[in-house]
N, C-alpha and C positions, 0 to 999 in steps of 0.2 A: 720785483717784480712789480711797476709801478701801476695807477690808473690810466696813464695813455696808453697802455698796451692793450685796452681792454678797444681802442681806438676813437675814445670818447670827442667830442666836441671841441672847440679850443674854448669857448665859454663856459663850458662844463667843467672844466680841469682846471681855467682860471679859480673857478669860485670853491673846489675841493681845494685848491693850494692855499687860498686865503682861509680857510676854516682850519688849514693845518694839516688836511690828509694828506700821510707822506705813502703810504702803501696801503691795499687794500687788505682787509681780513680773510682771513680763513675762508667763511662765508662768502663772503664777497667774491673771493678768487673764482668759489667752485659753483657760485649759481649766476652771476654775473654773463658769462660767455652761454651759460643754457638760453636764460631768458632773449638776449638779444638773438638769441637764434629762431627765437619761438617755440621755445619747447614749452610743454606743461612742465612743472616743477613740484617737488614736494622736497619740502627743508627743514632737516631737526639742527634748530643750534638753540646755544645755551644763551638766556638773555643776557641783553646788556655785550653781544658780540657784536654791533654792526649789522642785525637783521634786515634793520629798515632801510638803511641804505644798498643792503643787496637788491632789494626791490624795487626802490627810488629811484637809485641811478639807471639803471640801463634803461626804466620807462621815462624820464626825462630824456635820456639820450633818443632815445626813439622819437621824439616830440621832436626835438631837433632837428631829425635825421629828415620828417613828416613835413615841417614848414619850410626847408632849406628846397628839399625835391619839390613842392605842391604848389607852394606860394608867388604867385604873382601879383601883380598891378591889377589886372584885369580878373584876375581869379584869386582871390584869400583863400585861406583854407577853412572850414566852413567849421565853427563853435560847436562843437558837441563832448559831452561828455564819452570820453573813452578808455577809461582807467575807472573803475572801482573797487575800491579798497572798504572790508567787512574788518571793523573790530568790535572786541564784546564790550570795553567801557569807553563810557567818554573819555577819561582821562588818555586813554592809549588813544582814542581817536583826533584828541588834540594835537598831542605830542608826534602822531604819523603827520599828521596836516603839516603842524612846522616844520618838519623836516622836509616836507613837498617843499612846501615854499623857502626855504632856506637853501636848498641845492637848485634849484629852479631860478634863483638870482639872475633879471635879467634875462630872459627866454625867451618871456612872454604868457607860460605858461600859467594858468587859471587854478588852483585849487583850492576845493569848498570843504567844508565840516559841516556833516551834518549830525544832531543829536538828540534824544530824549530829553526830557528834564531843565530844559530851556525852552524860552518862544520861538514858533517855529519862524515864524513871519521873516525876520535878518537872515535866516536860512535861505528863504524863497527869494530873497530881493540878493544875495549874493549868486544863486543859480541861475538865476533871469540875467545879470551881468555878464554870464559866459562863465563855462567852467569845462574844463579836461577833466581832472583828475578830480573824482569824489570821494571822500574816506568818512562812511558814517557806519551807525551801530544797525544793527539789524532791523531792530522795531520801528525808528524813526524814515528809515528807506522806505519799509512796508508804507509809508503812511505817503510818503511823498510820488510814490509809483502807485498808491490805489486810490489818491487824490488829483493824479493826473496831470500833477505838478512838475514831474523830469519825464524822458524819454531815457530808457535804459538797453533800446532795441541795438544805438550805437557801442556800447561796450565792446572794447576789442579786449580787455586784458581783466581778469577780477583775481583780486588777491582776496587772500584769508588770512589773516594776521591772529597769530595765537587762536589757530583751528580749535586747540585742546579747551582752552578756557573756556571757548564761546558754546561747545557742546557739554560742559560742566556746568553753564547757566543756564542751561536749559533751551538753546537757542535753535536744536538741530530742526523746527517746526518751522522756524521761520526761515531758516538758510533754506530751504525746500522749495519754498515759497517763494524767494528771491531766483533760485534758480530757474524755475519755471518763464521767467519772466526775460531772463538774458538770454543773448544769441548761444545757439547750441555751438556755431562756431568761434569760439573765443581761445584764447590763452589762458589757462587757470594756472596762481601761484600758489603754493600751500606751504605756508610758514606754522609752525607749531616747535616750541618748546622741548614737549613730552610727546610721546607716541604711545598711544594704546588701541586694544582691539577696535575701539569705537573710531577712532580717530582713521585707523585703517578701513572700515568699512565706509566712511566717509567720503575717505578720498579715491575708494576704488569706482563710487558712482558719477564722481563728478571732475576726473582727471585722466586724461589721454595717453596714455603710455606715456607716463610720467617720467624725466631725470627724478633720481633718488640722491637727497645730500645731506650727508653727516660729516659733521667736520668734528665729530665727539662723540665720547661713548655717549649712548642712548642713556636719554630720562636722567644726564650727571649733571650736579651743579660745578659755575665754573671753577677750574684749580686753583686759582688766585684766592678763593674765600674759603677763609679760616673755619671751622663748624666746631663750637663749647656746646656740649649739655649739660645742664645742671638739676640735679633730683631737687627738688624742693616743695615743702607743704604750699598748697594751695593757696593758703590763709598768708604765706609770705611773699605770697610774689611779687608783689608793688612793692614793699620795702628792699625786696631783693632788686627789682629795677632801678629804683631811688640810688641806693649804692653805687650799681654798676655805673651809671650813670653821674653822680657826686665825685665816688673814690676815685674813679679812674678818666676825671674832665673831660668827657666826652661829649664834642660840642653838636653835633648833627646826629641823630640818633634814630630811628625809623620802628615801629614796633606794631605788632601784628597780634592783632586778637581773633576769636570766631566771632563774635558779635556784637552787637550796636549797642547793647548795655554794659557789655567788658568796656568796648570804648570811654565813654563817659567816664563810667566809674573808674578806670586808670588816668585819664588825662584828671580828671575831679584830687587825686590824691597826690601826685606828681606835680600838679598845681601846688598844694599842702608843703610839698617839699622842697617849695622852690624853685622848681625847673621850671619853665616855661615852655607850654607846651598846647599843639593843636590839635584836633579830633575832626575826622571824617571818616564819615560815612556814609550809608546809602538813604538812612531820613534825612542828611544837614541840604541843604536845598543846592543847586548845583553853583550858587555864587558863592556862599556859605564855605565850599570843598573848593573851589580855586582859590577863595582870599588863604585857606589852612594852608592848601600847597606851597602857594606863591611863600605865604609867610617863611616855611617853614626852609624851602628851596632860597632864600634870600637872606636865613640865620635869624630871622626876626623871634622866632621861635625853636628850643633846644630839641623838644622833642615832638613825634610827629606818630599819634596812638592811628591805628586804622582797621578796618577788615579787608578785606581781600579784592573790593572794591581798587584799592589803591598799590595792590601788588602788580599790576600792571598797568604801566602807561606813565609810573612814575623813574624819570630819567632825571637821574642827577650824578654827575662823573665823579665827584670825590666824595659820597657815601660809602664810610668805612664801616658803617655799625647797624646791623638788620638784630633786632628781638622779637622772638618766638613766643611771649607772655603766655598764650595757650598754641599748643600744634593743632593745625588744621585736620579736620577729617582727612581731606581729600589729600594722598602723599603728595600728587601730583604739584600741589599748590605749596609745599617746603620748597620746593625746586623754583621757582617763578618769586616766592618769598624772600628767600636770600640772593637771589640775583638782582636785587636792587641796589646789593654790595657786589664789589669788585668787576665795576665795568669797566670795557674801553681797556683790561689788561691790568685794571688797579689791582691794589688788594684788596683785602675786606674779611669782616668778622661778623660772622652770624653764631647767637647765640640764642638757646633755646632752653626754658625753663619747662621742665619736667616732671609731672607732681603722678604721685602713684596710681590713678587711674587715668593716666593719658602713657604709661608705657607700650601703649599696645600699637597706638599712631606712631612711638617711634621705632616699631618691628617694623610695621607697614611701611614706613620712609625708608630703613636698610634693605629692605627688600624691593623697594624701586630702584634706589641705587645703588646696589650692590654695595653697600660702603658701610662697616659697622660706626656705630655713633655710641662708645661710650660716655656713659655716665658718671659724673663726676662730682662731687661734693664742695660748698662753698663755705669758708669758714666763717660759722654762727649764722652761718643760713643751712646747717644741718635737718634733714628731715626728724621728725618725730615718727620712729617706726610703727607707734601704736594710734596718730591719724587715720582712719576711715577706717580702725579694725587692726587689732594683732596681726601680725606680719607670721608672728612666730607661734600666736596659740594654734591648738586645737578643734578649739569649740567651734562648730562648724554655725553658719548663720541660720536662722530660723528660716523655714523656705516660706514661699507667697502664702502656701496652702494653712500652715500654722498659724502665720501673722492674721489672714480671715477667719480665722475659727477662732484667737481669742478677741480677733474687734466682736465677733458675734454672741461672745461667751460659750463656745463648744469648746475652750481646750478642755485636754484629756478627755471628751467625751468616746473618742474613736483608738485610744491607747490600749497595744493587747493587755490584759491581767498577767501580775506579776506572777514569776513559777512557769509560766507555757510562751514558749516559744513559738513565736511567729511562723507562718509555713509561707515558704518564700515559693 
């Protein structure tokens, strides 16, 4: 199957040819015809499978058709926002915007990106210059709407990209506020890498007779990603990361932690081991985050340590290695993390470091994916079975009540007297 089978405009086909896009991916094959037909779509696709192009290409095609059908010298097509794409993070907004710009080259389509954490004035200037496609984060979009800086009543298509992540990040209230501002008669495209009850509840309220598209097993990671899990003491995780990168000569490694503090601490340790490292998390300024991501993409730094803020929107086709320094509390985030590798059909390796206290998180991931993840030991980094309490001892840890009594000097006061059995 080729892209020409979709009836794409010659200009769009020429752009795809120049980019080396030979044939559509499975998600593109399934979604593009439905979007062109005007249907609402609920699509589940693994990250790195060409999801952005699956909705961007048919929307650009529709723009080109409108230009051809309605434009004359005496009746130019009115410039108005026709497409709104909502994303959960600034990084993903930038990536989606860049995709629209790349695919729409030479078409005249104007795409604008708007997100918080940066000055609003350049974004307003770009909007005032004309905008056909607006890619935005929910908070910044509401700011533009409430200040009456944009008109969203002309929007014909709404795209919710990474819908599951938006719910995880607490954007449901903002999304509902946005929906109230949009025309009821619109096309809605709902893209998500993972599905859960919250996703279905939201989709039922905003989609009209949607076409359900799933191109792989639900909530499953890409098939070409090899997953390895090492049991290791928490105190030795940083040393094991440095060993893996150095001993195996990995040149570009994305490392995930749960907290901002852990990002900074690990980045500092890796630098001590001679591994050039950049750190990205929510406390960093937008400029610092962009510089760190760019340094990683260009190979100026060898390791990028990040919170889940980088799990969406970081697109490096050749990225081979992802390390989970800490497992995420949300099992769905695991899929998005490891999905940063194995993109566009490439092979990838995802390594997870699991301390004893994190084993329950590994079990949650196995339940979500339906895939067993066996723990192994790295020679030289075997876990100390006595750490955090001896797993083989029969001694019961003191209860919170007993610890409180000890702290108050009341230890032993409520113990039953010797020789008498306590009533049960």
